[in-house]
PDB file of N, CA, C and O in Angstrom:
ATOM      1  N   UNK A   1     107.433 -50.213 -65.955  1.00  0.00           N
ATOM      2  CA  UNK A   1     107.467 -51.626 -66.235  1.00  0.00           C
ATOM      3  C   UNK A   1     107.962 -52.330 -64.971  1.00  0.00           C
ATOM      4  O   UNK A   1     108.991 -51.966 -64.401  1.00  0.00           O
ATOM      5  N   UNK A   2     107.224 -53.322 -64.556  1.00  0.00           N
ATOM      6  CA  UNK A   2     107.552 -54.059 -63.333  1.00  0.00           C
ATOM      7  C   UNK A   2     108.514 -55.196 -63.633  1.00  0.00           C
ATOM      8  O   UNK A   2     108.528 -55.751 -64.732  1.00  0.00           O
ATOM      9  N   UNK A   3     109.313 -55.526 -62.636  1.00  0.00           N
ATOM     10  CA  UNK A   3     110.207 -56.687 -62.743  1.00  0.00           C
ATOM     11  C   UNK A   3     109.637 -57.806 -61.881  1.00  0.00           C
ATOM     12  O   UNK A   3     109.069 -57.566 -60.816  1.00  0.00           O
ATOM     13  N   UNK A   4     109.802 -59.031 -62.364  1.00  0.00           N
ATOM     14  CA  UNK A   4     109.334 -60.196 -61.612  1.00  0.00           C
ATOM     15  C   UNK A   4     110.322 -61.332 -61.829  1.00  0.00           C
ATOM     16  O   UNK A   4     110.771 -61.572 -62.950  1.00  0.00           O
ATOM     17  N   UNK A   5     110.655 -62.022 -60.758  1.00  0.00           N
ATOM     18  CA  UNK A   5     111.573 -63.151 -60.824  1.00  0.00           C
ATOM     19  C   UNK A   5     110.931 -64.298 -61.600  1.00  0.00           C
ATOM     20  O   UNK A   5     109.716 -64.486 -61.547  1.00  0.00           O
ATOM     21  N   UNK A   6     111.731 -65.045 -62.303  1.00  0.00           N
ATOM     22  CA  UNK A   6     111.255 -66.127 -63.160  1.00  0.00           C
ATOM     23  C   UNK A   6     110.410 -67.145 -62.384  1.00  0.00           C
ATOM     24  O   UNK A   6     109.425 -67.655 -62.918  1.00  0.00           O
ATOM     25  N   UNK A   7     110.771 -67.438 -61.163  1.00  0.00           N
ATOM     26  CA  UNK A   7     110.021 -68.430 -60.395  1.00  0.00           C
ATOM     27  C   UNK A   7     108.640 -67.896 -60.002  1.00  0.00           C
ATOM     28  O   UNK A   7     107.656 -68.635 -60.018  1.00  0.00           O
ATOM     29  N   UNK A   8     108.575 -66.597 -59.647  1.00  0.00           N
ATOM     30  CA  UNK A   8     107.279 -65.989 -59.344  1.00  0.00           C
ATOM     31  C   UNK A   8     106.437 -65.892 -60.622  1.00  0.00           C
ATOM     32  O   UNK A   8     105.226 -66.112 -60.594  1.00  0.00           O
ATOM     33  N   UNK A   9     107.086 -65.562 -61.732  1.00  0.00           N
ATOM     34  CA  UNK A   9     106.368 -65.449 -63.003  1.00  0.00           C
ATOM     35  C   UNK A   9     105.748 -66.784 -63.381  1.00  0.00           C
ATOM     36  O   UNK A   9     104.609 -66.840 -63.845  1.00  0.00           O
ATOM     37  N   UNK A  10     106.497 -67.852 -63.182  1.00  0.00           N
ATOM     38  CA  UNK A  10     105.994 -69.191 -63.498  1.00  0.00           C
ATOM     39  C   UNK A  10     104.773 -69.519 -62.653  1.00  0.00           C
ATOM     40  O   UNK A  10     103.786 -70.057 -63.156  1.00  0.00           O
ATOM     41  N   UNK A  11     104.843 -69.197 -61.376  1.00  0.00           N
ATOM     42  CA  UNK A  11     103.745 -69.511 -60.454  1.00  0.00           C
ATOM     43  C   UNK A  11     102.524 -68.629 -60.708  1.00  0.00           C
ATOM     44  O   UNK A  11     101.395 -69.045 -60.444  1.00  0.00           O
ATOM     45  N   UNK A  12     102.740 -67.409 -61.219  1.00  0.00           N
ATOM     46  CA  UNK A  12     101.647 -66.455 -61.381  1.00  0.00           C
ATOM     47  C   UNK A  12     101.315 -66.179 -62.849  1.00  0.00           C
ATOM     48  O   UNK A  12     100.687 -65.166 -63.155  1.00  0.00           O
ATOM     49  N   UNK A  13     101.723 -67.057 -63.752  1.00  0.00           N
ATOM     50  CA  UNK A  13     101.559 -66.775 -65.178  1.00  0.00           C
ATOM     51  C   UNK A  13     100.129 -66.420 -65.589  1.00  0.00           C
ATOM     52  O   UNK A  13      99.955 -65.435 -66.306  1.00  0.00           O
ATOM     53  N   UNK A  14      99.091 -67.164 -65.177  1.00  0.00           N
ATOM     54  CA  UNK A  14      97.739 -66.768 -65.596  1.00  0.00           C
ATOM     55  C   UNK A  14      97.372 -65.347 -65.164  1.00  0.00           C
ATOM     56  O   UNK A  14      96.770 -64.597 -65.932  1.00  0.00           O
ATOM     57  N   UNK A  15      97.737 -64.982 -63.937  1.00  0.00           N
ATOM     58  CA  UNK A  15      97.447 -63.632 -63.448  1.00  0.00           C
ATOM     59  C   UNK A  15      98.241 -62.594 -64.251  1.00  0.00           C
ATOM     60  O   UNK A  15      97.711 -61.548 -64.624  1.00  0.00           O
ATOM     61  N   UNK A  16      99.521 -62.898 -64.511  1.00  0.00           N
ATOM     62  CA  UNK A  16     100.336 -61.970 -65.286  1.00  0.00           C
ATOM     63  C   UNK A  16      99.766 -61.767 -66.689  1.00  0.00           C
ATOM     64  O   UNK A  16      99.766 -60.648 -67.202  1.00  0.00           O
ATOM     65  N   UNK A  17      99.285 -62.834 -67.303  1.00  0.00           N
ATOM     66  CA  UNK A  17      98.711 -62.721 -68.643  1.00  0.00           C
ATOM     67  C   UNK A  17      97.452 -61.859 -68.632  1.00  0.00           C
ATOM     68  O   UNK A  17      97.210 -61.096 -69.568  1.00  0.00           O
ATOM     69  N   UNK A  18      96.657 -61.979 -67.583  1.00  0.00           N
ATOM     70  CA  UNK A  18      95.482 -61.097 -67.453  1.00  0.00           C
ATOM     71  C   UNK A  18      95.919 -59.638 -67.376  1.00  0.00           C
ATOM     72  O   UNK A  18      95.323 -58.769 -68.011  1.00  0.00           O
ATOM     73  N   UNK A  19      96.951 -59.381 -66.603  1.00  0.00           N
ATOM     74  CA  UNK A  19      97.440 -58.008 -66.452  1.00  0.00           C
ATOM     75  C   UNK A  19      98.056 -57.500 -67.762  1.00  0.00           C
ATOM     76  O   UNK A  19      97.888 -56.334 -68.121  1.00  0.00           O
ATOM     77  N   UNK A  20      98.760 -58.372 -68.463  1.00  0.00           N
ATOM     78  CA  UNK A  20      99.351 -58.002 -69.744  1.00  0.00           C
ATOM     79  C   UNK A  20      98.258 -57.682 -70.760  1.00  0.00           C
ATOM     80  O   UNK A  20      98.415 -56.772 -71.575  1.00  0.00           O
ATOM     81  N   UNK A  21      97.158 -58.421 -70.715  1.00  0.00           N
ATOM     82  CA  UNK A  21      96.059 -58.154 -71.653  1.00  0.00           C
ATOM     83  C   UNK A  21      95.437 -56.779 -71.405  1.00  0.00           C
ATOM     84  O   UNK A  21      94.748 -56.238 -72.269  1.00  0.00           O
ATOM     85  N   UNK A  22      95.683 -56.221 -70.222  1.00  0.00           N
ATOM     86  CA  UNK A  22      95.207 -54.872 -69.908  1.00  0.00           C
ATOM     87  C   UNK A  22      96.296 -53.814 -70.140  1.00  0.00           C
ATOM     88  O   UNK A  22      96.150 -52.664 -69.725  1.00  0.00           O
ATOM     89  N   UNK A  23      97.390 -54.215 -70.809  1.00  0.00           N
ATOM     90  CA  UNK A  23      98.414 -53.256 -71.196  1.00  0.00           C
ATOM     91  C   UNK A  23      99.659 -53.201 -70.341  1.00  0.00           C
ATOM     92  O   UNK A  23     100.601 -52.477 -70.664  1.00  0.00           O
ATOM     93  N   UNK A  24      99.681 -53.957 -69.253  1.00  0.00           N
ATOM     94  CA  UNK A  24     100.849 -53.935 -68.366  1.00  0.00           C
ATOM     95  C   UNK A  24     102.006 -54.719 -69.010  1.00  0.00           C
ATOM     96  O   UNK A  24     101.787 -55.633 -69.805  1.00  0.00           O
ATOM     97  N   UNK A  25     103.234 -54.340 -68.647  1.00  0.00           N
ATOM     98  CA  UNK A  25     104.430 -55.001 -69.163  1.00  0.00           C
ATOM     99  C   UNK A  25     105.312 -55.432 -67.982  1.00  0.00           C
ATOM    100  O   UNK A  25     105.344 -54.774 -66.942  1.00  0.00           O
ATOM    101  N   UNK A  26     106.014 -56.532 -68.163  1.00  0.00           N
ATOM    102  CA  UNK A  26     106.885 -57.057 -67.116  1.00  0.00           C
ATOM    103  C   UNK A  26     108.230 -57.463 -67.700  1.00  0.00           C
ATOM    104  O   UNK A  26     108.318 -57.946 -68.829  1.00  0.00           O
ATOM    105  N   UNK A  27     109.273 -57.257 -66.907  1.00  0.00           N
ATOM    106  CA  UNK A  27     110.589 -57.805 -67.229  1.00  0.00           C
ATOM    107  C   UNK A  27     110.781 -58.994 -66.305  1.00  0.00           C
ATOM    108  O   UNK A  27     110.700 -58.868 -65.083  1.00  0.00           O
ATOM    109  N   UNK A  28     111.035 -60.148 -66.903  1.00  0.00           N
ATOM    110  CA  UNK A  28     111.261 -61.353 -66.113  1.00  0.00           C
ATOM    111  C   UNK A  28     112.766 -61.462 -65.855  1.00  0.00           C
ATOM    112  O   UNK A  28     113.578 -61.411 -66.778  1.00  0.00           O
ATOM    113  N   UNK A  29     113.111 -61.612 -64.584  1.00  0.00           N
ATOM    114  CA  UNK A  29     114.516 -61.644 -64.201  1.00  0.00           C
ATOM    115  C   UNK A  29     114.906 -63.014 -63.649  1.00  0.00           C
ATOM    116  O   UNK A  29     114.067 -63.781 -63.176  1.00  0.00           O
ATOM    117  N   UNK A  30     116.186 -63.290 -63.724  1.00  0.00           N
ATOM    118  CA  UNK A  30     116.748 -64.489 -63.087  1.00  0.00           C
ATOM    119  C   UNK A  30     117.987 -64.032 -62.337  1.00  0.00           C
ATOM    120  O   UNK A  30     118.946 -63.542 -62.933  1.00  0.00           O
ATOM    121  N   UNK A  31     117.953 -64.195 -61.051  1.00  0.00           N
ATOM    122  CA  UNK A  31     119.080 -63.742 -60.234  1.00  0.00           C
ATOM    123  C   UNK A  31     119.280 -62.236 -60.318  1.00  0.00           C
ATOM    124  O   UNK A  31     120.404 -61.747 -60.204  1.00  0.00           O
ATOM    125  N   UNK A  32     118.188 -61.500 -60.517  1.00  0.00           N
ATOM    126  CA  UNK A  32     118.262 -60.050 -60.612  1.00  0.00           C
ATOM    127  C   UNK A  32     118.635 -59.509 -61.987  1.00  0.00           C
ATOM    128  O   UNK A  32     118.652 -58.296 -62.194  1.00  0.00           O
ATOM    129  N   UNK A  33     118.933 -60.406 -62.929  1.00  0.00           N
ATOM    130  CA  UNK A  33     119.308 -59.966 -64.276  1.00  0.00           C
ATOM    131  C   UNK A  33     118.105 -60.093 -65.217  1.00  0.00           C
ATOM    132  O   UNK A  33     117.436 -61.126 -65.219  1.00  0.00           O
ATOM    133  N   UNK A  34     117.826 -59.079 -66.000  1.00  0.00           N
ATOM    134  CA  UNK A  34     116.713 -59.154 -66.955  1.00  0.00           C
ATOM    135  C   UNK A  34     116.950 -60.265 -67.977  1.00  0.00           C
ATOM    136  O   UNK A  34     118.037 -60.377 -68.544  1.00  0.00           O
ATOM    137  N   UNK A  35     115.918 -61.088 -68.206  1.00  0.00           N
ATOM    138  CA  UNK A  35     116.039 -62.218 -69.133  1.00  0.00           C
ATOM    139  C   UNK A  35     115.027 -62.137 -70.291  1.00  0.00           C
ATOM    140  O   UNK A  35     115.313 -62.564 -71.409  1.00  0.00           O
ATOM    141  N   UNK A  36     113.856 -61.589 -70.001  1.00  0.00           N
ATOM    142  CA  UNK A  36     112.814 -61.545 -71.026  1.00  0.00           C
ATOM    143  C   UNK A  36     111.811 -60.448 -70.676  1.00  0.00           C
ATOM    144  O   UNK A  36     111.771 -59.940 -69.556  1.00  0.00           O
ATOM    145  N   UNK A  37     111.015 -60.110 -71.667  1.00  0.00           N
ATOM    146  CA  UNK A  37     109.966 -59.112 -71.453  1.00  0.00           C
ATOM    147  C   UNK A  37     108.627 -59.736 -71.810  1.00  0.00           C
ATOM    148  O   UNK A  37     108.478 -60.378 -72.849  1.00  0.00           O
ATOM    149  N   UNK A  38     107.668 -59.537 -70.934  1.00  0.00           N
ATOM    150  CA  UNK A  38     106.304 -60.012 -71.156  1.00  0.00           C
ATOM    151  C   UNK A  38     105.462 -58.773 -71.444  1.00  0.00           C
ATOM    152  O   UNK A  38     105.286 -57.912 -70.583  1.00  0.00           O
ATOM    153  N   UNK A  39     104.946 -58.699 -72.673  1.00  0.00           N
ATOM    154  CA  UNK A  39     104.198 -57.506 -73.065  1.00  0.00           C
ATOM    155  C   UNK A  39     103.058 -57.892 -74.000  1.00  0.00           C
ATOM    156  O   UNK A  39     103.066 -58.978 -74.579  1.00  0.00           O
ATOM    157  N   UNK A  40     102.076 -56.998 -74.147  1.00  0.00           N
ATOM    158  CA  UNK A  40     100.950 -57.303 -75.026  1.00  0.00           C
ATOM    159  C   UNK A  40     101.396 -57.429 -76.481  1.00  0.00           C
ATOM    160  O   UNK A  40     102.331 -56.753 -76.911  1.00  0.00           O
ATOM    161  N   UNK A  41     100.739 -58.276 -77.215  1.00  0.00           N
ATOM    162  CA  UNK A  41     100.964 -58.402 -78.645  1.00  0.00           C
ATOM    163  C   UNK A  41     100.157 -57.319 -79.332  1.00  0.00           C
ATOM    164  O   UNK A  41      98.966 -57.156 -79.069  1.00  0.00           O
ATOM    165  N   UNK A  42     100.810 -56.585 -80.209  1.00  0.00           N
ATOM    166  CA  UNK A  42     100.109 -55.546 -80.948  1.00  0.00           C
ATOM    167  C   UNK A  42      99.500 -56.195 -82.183  1.00  0.00           C
ATOM    168  O   UNK A  42     100.204 -56.763 -83.017  1.00  0.00           O
ATOM    169  N   UNK A  43      98.197 -56.102 -82.281  1.00  0.00           N
ATOM    170  CA  UNK A  43      97.506 -56.686 -83.420  1.00  0.00           C
ATOM    171  C   UNK A  43      97.832 -55.901 -84.682  1.00  0.00           C
ATOM    172  O   UNK A  43      97.909 -54.672 -84.662  1.00  0.00           O
ATOM    173  N   UNK A  44      98.018 -56.607 -85.752  1.00  0.00           N
ATOM    174  CA  UNK A  44      98.274 -55.964 -87.037  1.00  0.00           C
ATOM    175  C   UNK A  44      96.944 -55.641 -87.693  1.00  0.00           C
ATOM    176  O   UNK A  44      96.036 -56.470 -87.749  1.00  0.00           O
ATOM    177  N   UNK A  45      96.854 -54.441 -88.178  1.00  0.00           N
ATOM    178  CA  UNK A  45      95.653 -54.024 -88.897  1.00  0.00           C
ATOM    179  C   UNK A  45      95.862 -54.358 -90.366  1.00  0.00           C
ATOM    180  O   UNK A  45      96.476 -53.586 -91.102  1.00  0.00           O
ATOM    181  N   UNK A  46      95.346 -55.516 -90.797  1.00  0.00           N
ATOM    182  CA  UNK A  46      95.576 -55.994 -92.149  1.00  0.00           C
ATOM    183  C   UNK A  46      95.033 -55.038 -93.204  1.00  0.00           C
ATOM    184  O   UNK A  46      95.601 -54.946 -94.293  1.00  0.00           O
ATOM    185  N   UNK A  47      93.962 -54.332 -92.912  1.00  0.00           N
ATOM    186  CA  UNK A  47      93.409 -53.396 -93.890  1.00  0.00           C
ATOM    187  C   UNK A  47      94.382 -52.253 -94.137  1.00  0.00           C
ATOM    188  O   UNK A  47      94.571 -51.832 -95.278  1.00  0.00           O
ATOM    189  N   UNK A  48      95.003 -51.750 -93.071  1.00  0.00           N
ATOM    190  CA  UNK A  48      96.000 -50.681 -93.211  1.00  0.00           C
ATOM    191  C   UNK A  48      97.193 -51.180 -94.020  1.00  0.00           C
ATOM    192  O   UNK A  48      97.714 -50.466 -94.877  1.00  0.00           O
ATOM    193  N   UNK A  49      97.616 -52.399 -93.745  1.00  0.00           N
ATOM    194  CA  UNK A  49      98.751 -52.984 -94.465  1.00  0.00           C
ATOM    195  C   UNK A  49      98.405 -53.147 -95.940  1.00  0.00           C
ATOM    196  O   UNK A  49      99.230 -52.828 -96.796  1.00  0.00           O
ATOM    197  N   UNK A  50      97.217 -53.630 -96.260  1.00  0.00           N
ATOM    198  CA  UNK A  50      96.806 -53.795 -97.658  1.00  0.00           C
ATOM    199  C   UNK A  50      96.767 -52.451 -98.383  1.00  0.00           C
ATOM    200  O   UNK A  50      97.197 -52.351 -99.532  1.00  0.00           O
ATOM    201  N   UNK A  51      96.252 -51.420 -97.715  1.00  0.00           N
ATOM    202  CA  UNK A  51      96.205 -50.084 -98.331  1.00  0.00           C
ATOM    203  C   UNK A  51      97.601 -49.549 -98.593  1.00  0.00           C
ATOM    204  O   UNK A  51      97.854 -48.953 -99.639  1.00  0.00           O
ATOM    205  N   UNK A  52      98.513 -49.760 -97.643  1.00  0.00           N
ATOM    206  CA  UNK A  52      99.895 -49.286 -97.827  1.00  0.00           C
ATOM    207  C   UNK A  52     100.550 -49.978 -99.009  1.00  0.00           C
ATOM    208  O   UNK A  52     101.248 -49.336 -99.794  1.00  0.00           O
ATOM    209  N   UNK A  53     100.336 -51.274 -99.145  1.00  0.00           N
ATOM    210  CA  UNK A  53     100.902 -52.027-100.264  1.00  0.00           C
ATOM    211  C   UNK A  53     100.315 -51.532-101.573  1.00  0.00           C
ATOM    212  O   UNK A  53     101.045 -51.368-102.550  1.00  0.00           O
ATOM    213  N   UNK A  54      99.008 -51.290-101.612  1.00  0.00           N
ATOM    214  CA  UNK A  54      98.363 -50.778-102.823  1.00  0.00           C
ATOM    215  C   UNK A  54      98.923 -49.409-103.195  1.00  0.00           C
ATOM    216  O   UNK A  54      99.146 -49.134-104.374  1.00  0.00           O
ATOM    217  N   UNK A  55      99.152 -48.551-102.211  1.00  0.00           N
ATOM    218  CA  UNK A  55      99.735 -47.241-102.486  1.00  0.00           C
ATOM    219  C   UNK A  55     101.141 -47.359-103.050  1.00  0.00           C
ATOM    220  O   UNK A  55     101.505 -46.636-103.977  1.00  0.00           O
ATOM    221  N   UNK A  56     101.934 -48.275-102.490  1.00  0.00           N
ATOM    222  CA  UNK A  56     103.287 -48.496-103.002  1.00  0.00           C
ATOM    223  C   UNK A  56     103.258 -48.991-104.449  1.00  0.00           C
ATOM    224  O   UNK A  56     104.073 -48.573-105.272  1.00  0.00           O
ATOM    225  N   UNK A  57     102.327 -49.871-104.746  1.00  0.00           N
ATOM    226  CA  UNK A  57     102.192 -50.358-106.127  1.00  0.00           C
ATOM    227  C   UNK A  57     101.826 -49.217-107.074  1.00  0.00           C
ATOM    228  O   UNK A  57     102.333 -49.143-108.193  1.00  0.00           O
ATOM    229  N   UNK A  58     100.950 -48.337-106.622  1.00  0.00           N
ATOM    230  CA  UNK A  58     100.561 -47.190-107.454  1.00  0.00           C
ATOM    231  C   UNK A  58     101.743 -46.258-107.693  1.00  0.00           C
ATOM    232  O   UNK A  58     101.931 -45.759-108.802  1.00  0.00           O
ATOM    233  N   UNK A  59     102.536 -46.025-106.653  1.00  0.00           N
ATOM    234  CA  UNK A  59     103.726 -45.169-106.801  1.00  0.00           C
ATOM    235  C   UNK A  59     104.706 -45.812-107.776  1.00  0.00           C
ATOM    236  O   UNK A  59     105.267 -45.138-108.640  1.00  0.00           O
ATOM    237  N   UNK A  60     104.905 -47.108-107.631  1.00  0.00           N
ATOM    238  CA  UNK A  60     105.818 -47.824-108.526  1.00  0.00           C
ATOM    239  C   UNK A  60     105.337 -47.731-109.972  1.00  0.00           C
ATOM    240  O   UNK A  60     106.133 -47.510-110.884  1.00  0.00           O
ATOM    241  N   UNK A  61     104.029 -47.901-110.178  1.00  0.00           N
ATOM    242  CA  UNK A  61     103.455 -47.818-111.525  1.00  0.00           C
ATOM    243  C   UNK A  61     103.635 -46.407-112.095  1.00  0.00           C
ATOM    244  O   UNK A  61     103.991 -46.236-113.260  1.00  0.00           O
ATOM    245  N   UNK A  62     103.381 -45.402-111.251  1.00  0.00           N
ATOM    246  CA  UNK A  62     103.530 -44.010-111.680  1.00  0.00           C
ATOM    247  C   UNK A  62     104.981 -43.723-112.072  1.00  0.00           C
ATOM    248  O   UNK A  62     105.232 -43.098-113.102  1.00  0.00           O
ATOM    249  N   UNK A  63     105.932 -44.174-111.262  1.00  0.00           N
ATOM    250  CA  UNK A  63     107.339 -43.986-111.583  1.00  0.00           C
ATOM    251  C   UNK A  63     107.674 -44.657-112.904  1.00  0.00           C
ATOM    252  O   UNK A  63     108.367 -44.087-113.746  1.00  0.00           O
ATOM    253  N   UNK A  64     107.174 -45.876-113.074  1.00  0.00           N
ATOM    254  CA  UNK A  64     107.451 -46.625-114.296  1.00  0.00           C
ATOM    255  C   UNK A  64     106.925 -45.891-115.516  1.00  0.00           C
ATOM    256  O   UNK A  64     107.607 -45.820-116.538  1.00  0.00           O
ATOM    257  N   UNK A  65     105.714 -45.341-115.420  1.00  0.00           N
ATOM    258  CA  UNK A  65     105.122 -44.609-116.545  1.00  0.00           C
ATOM    259  C   UNK A  65     105.906 -43.336-116.872  1.00  0.00           C
ATOM    260  O   UNK A  65     105.909 -42.880-118.016  1.00  0.00           O
ATOM    261  N   UNK A  66     106.559 -42.775-115.878  1.00  0.00           N
ATOM    262  CA  UNK A  66     107.371 -41.576-116.079  1.00  0.00           C
ATOM    263  C   UNK A  66     108.797 -41.907-116.513  1.00  0.00           C
ATOM    264  O   UNK A  66     109.581 -41.012-116.830  1.00  0.00           O
ATOM    265  N   UNK A  67     109.125 -43.190-116.525  1.00  0.00           N
ATOM    266  CA  UNK A  67     110.469 -43.605-116.901  1.00  0.00           C
ATOM    267  C   UNK A  67     111.488 -43.470-115.789  1.00  0.00           C
ATOM    268  O   UNK A  67     112.692 -43.423-116.041  1.00  0.00           O
ATOM    269  N   UNK A  68     111.000 -43.406-114.547  1.00  0.00           N
ATOM    270  CA  UNK A  68     111.891 -43.298-113.390  1.00  0.00           C
ATOM    271  C   UNK A  68     112.135 -44.691-112.838  1.00  0.00           C
ATOM    272  O   UNK A  68     111.191 -45.434-112.570  1.00  0.00           O
ATOM    273  N   UNK A  69     113.409 -45.044-112.668  1.00  0.00           N
ATOM    274  CA  UNK A  69     113.742 -46.361-112.105  1.00  0.00           C
ATOM    275  C   UNK A  69     114.215 -46.186-110.664  1.00  0.00           C
ATOM    276  O   UNK A  69     114.492 -45.073-110.216  1.00  0.00           O
ATOM    277  N   UNK A  70     114.300 -47.278-109.969  1.00  0.00           N
ATOM    278  CA  UNK A  70     114.800 -47.267-108.594  1.00  0.00           C
ATOM    279  C   UNK A  70     116.212 -46.702-108.534  1.00  0.00           C
ATOM    280  O   UNK A  70     116.560 -45.974-107.604  1.00  0.00           O
ATOM    281  N   UNK A  71     117.008 -47.034-109.514  1.00  0.00           N
ATOM    282  CA  UNK A  71     118.389 -46.551-109.542  1.00  0.00           C
ATOM    283  C   UNK A  71     118.452 -45.027-109.651  1.00  0.00           C
ATOM    284  O   UNK A  71     119.417 -44.409-109.203  1.00  0.00           O
ATOM    285  N   UNK A  72     117.414 -44.421-110.252  1.00  0.00           N
ATOM    286  CA  UNK A  72     117.373 -42.955-110.354  1.00  0.00           C
ATOM    287  C   UNK A  72     117.121 -42.307-108.990  1.00  0.00           C
ATOM    288  O   UNK A  72     117.498 -41.156-108.767  1.00  0.00           O
ATOM    289  N   UNK A  73     116.493 -43.035-108.093  1.00  0.00           N
ATOM    290  CA  UNK A  73     116.120 -42.498-106.786  1.00  0.00           C
ATOM    291  C   UNK A  73     117.219 -42.717-105.755  1.00  0.00           C
ATOM    292  O   UNK A  73     117.412 -41.892-104.862  1.00  0.00           O
ATOM    293  N   UNK A  74     117.941 -43.831-105.879  1.00  0.00           N
ATOM    294  CA  UNK A  74     118.962 -44.178-104.903  1.00  0.00           C
ATOM    295  C   UNK A  74     120.263 -43.423-105.136  1.00  0.00           C
ATOM    296  O   UNK A  74     120.654 -43.159-106.274  1.00  0.00           O
ATOM    297  N   UNK A  75     120.925 -43.080-104.035  1.00  0.00           N
ATOM    298  CA  UNK A  75     122.262 -42.508-104.101  1.00  0.00           C
ATOM    299  C   UNK A  75     123.246 -43.646-104.387  1.00  0.00           C
ATOM    300  O   UNK A  75     122.919 -44.808-104.144  1.00  0.00           O
ATOM    301  N   UNK A  76     124.433 -43.344-104.894  1.00  0.00           N
ATOM    302  CA  UNK A  76     125.422 -44.398-105.127  1.00  0.00           C
ATOM    303  C   UNK A  76     125.716 -45.170-103.828  1.00  0.00           C
ATOM    304  O   UNK A  76     126.013 -44.575-102.792  1.00  0.00           O
ATOM    305  N   UNK A  77     125.627 -46.478-103.908  1.00  0.00           N
ATOM    306  CA  UNK A  77     125.907 -47.328-102.759  1.00  0.00           C
ATOM    307  C   UNK A  77     124.736 -47.471-101.787  1.00  0.00           C
ATOM    308  O   UNK A  77     124.839 -48.203-100.803  1.00  0.00           O
ATOM    309  N   UNK A  78     123.627 -46.782-102.050  1.00  0.00           N
ATOM    310  CA  UNK A  78     122.471 -46.821-101.162  1.00  0.00           C
ATOM    311  C   UNK A  78     121.539 -47.949-101.587  1.00  0.00           C
ATOM    312  O   UNK A  78     121.324 -48.165-102.780  1.00  0.00           O
ATOM    313  N   UNK A  79     120.986 -48.667-100.616  1.00  0.00           N
ATOM    314  CA  UNK A  79     120.026 -49.723-100.907  1.00  0.00           C
ATOM    315  C   UNK A  79     118.607 -49.192-100.694  1.00  0.00           C
ATOM    316  O   UNK A  79     118.410 -48.132-100.099  1.00  0.00           O
ATOM    317  N   UNK A  80     117.641 -49.935-101.182  1.00  0.00           N
ATOM    318  CA  UNK A  80     116.246 -49.564-100.967  1.00  0.00           C
ATOM    319  C   UNK A  80     115.940 -49.496 -99.481  1.00  0.00           C
ATOM    320  O   UNK A  80     115.201 -48.620 -99.031  1.00  0.00           O
ATOM    321  N   UNK A  81     116.502 -50.413 -98.729  1.00  0.00           N
ATOM    322  CA  UNK A  81     116.320 -50.429 -97.270  1.00  0.00           C
ATOM    323  C   UNK A  81     116.865 -49.135 -96.656  1.00  0.00           C
ATOM    324  O   UNK A  81     116.209 -48.518 -95.817  1.00  0.00           O
ATOM    325  N   UNK A  82     118.073 -48.725 -97.079  1.00  0.00           N
ATOM    326  CA  UNK A  82     118.651 -47.476 -96.605  1.00  0.00           C
ATOM    327  C   UNK A  82     117.722 -46.306 -96.915  1.00  0.00           C
ATOM    328  O   UNK A  82     117.484 -45.446 -96.067  1.00  0.00           O
ATOM    329  N   UNK A  83     117.204 -46.286 -98.136  1.00  0.00           N
ATOM    330  CA  UNK A  83     116.306 -45.201 -98.540  1.00  0.00           C
ATOM    331  C   UNK A  83     115.060 -45.153 -97.681  1.00  0.00           C
ATOM    332  O   UNK A  83     114.653 -44.082 -97.230  1.00  0.00           O
ATOM    333  N   UNK A  84     114.454 -46.299 -97.453  1.00  0.00           N
ATOM    334  CA  UNK A  84     113.231 -46.360 -96.657  1.00  0.00           C
ATOM    335  C   UNK A  84     113.474 -45.887 -95.227  1.00  0.00           C
ATOM    336  O   UNK A  84     112.663 -45.149 -94.667  1.00  0.00           O
ATOM    337  N   UNK A  85     114.572 -46.304 -94.648  1.00  0.00           N
ATOM    338  CA  UNK A  85     114.856 -45.938 -93.262  1.00  0.00           C
ATOM    339  C   UNK A  85     115.269 -44.471 -93.135  1.00  0.00           C
ATOM    340  O   UNK A  85     114.894 -43.809 -92.167  1.00  0.00           O
ATOM    341  N   UNK A  86     116.015 -43.968 -94.075  1.00  0.00           N
ATOM    342  CA  UNK A  86     116.461 -42.565 -93.978  1.00  0.00           C
ATOM    343  C   UNK A  86     115.283 -41.616 -94.187  1.00  0.00           C
ATOM    344  O   UNK A  86     115.219 -40.566 -93.548  1.00  0.00           O
ATOM    345  N   UNK A  87     114.366 -41.966 -95.058  1.00  0.00           N
ATOM    346  CA  UNK A  87     113.226 -41.111 -95.335  1.00  0.00           C
ATOM    347  C   UNK A  87     112.199 -41.184 -94.198  1.00  0.00           C
ATOM    348  O   UNK A  87     111.519 -40.198 -93.913  1.00  0.00           O
ATOM    349  N   UNK A  88     112.088 -42.333 -93.559  1.00  0.00           N
ATOM    350  CA  UNK A  88     111.127 -42.486 -92.457  1.00  0.00           C
ATOM    351  C   UNK A  88     111.579 -41.680 -91.244  1.00  0.00           C
ATOM    352  O   UNK A  88     110.745 -41.163 -90.501  1.00  0.00           O
ATOM    353  N   UNK A  89     112.874 -41.568 -91.037  1.00  0.00           N
ATOM    354  CA  UNK A  89     113.401 -40.871 -89.871  1.00  0.00           C
ATOM    355  C   UNK A  89     113.436 -39.366 -90.120  1.00  0.00           C
ATOM    356  O   UNK A  89     113.182 -38.575 -89.212  1.00  0.00           O
ATOM    357  N   UNK A  90     113.747 -38.981 -91.337  1.00  0.00           N
ATOM    358  CA  UNK A  90     113.913 -37.552 -91.654  1.00  0.00           C
ATOM    359  C   UNK A  90     112.614 -36.782 -91.570  1.00  0.00           C
ATOM    360  O   UNK A  90     112.596 -35.575 -91.808  1.00  0.00           O
TER     361      UNK A  90
END
């Protein structure tokens, strides 16, 4: 990742954006200190997101039909967020 001073970045913004669109990343500095990062935007694949949500709904429905509640899955003091993050990392 390249570093570029804020004043140079301002003067070269169109060129930098062209380079970023090709996957390059830059750290914009002021007085040698990192201030911001210029990087490509990752497009969201809405179809993948919709499928994931549909799968979660199916799992929830299946749990409900089996009589399993969220409280049955969580450890004492654990939140759904904790569960999601611990399972994703493990």
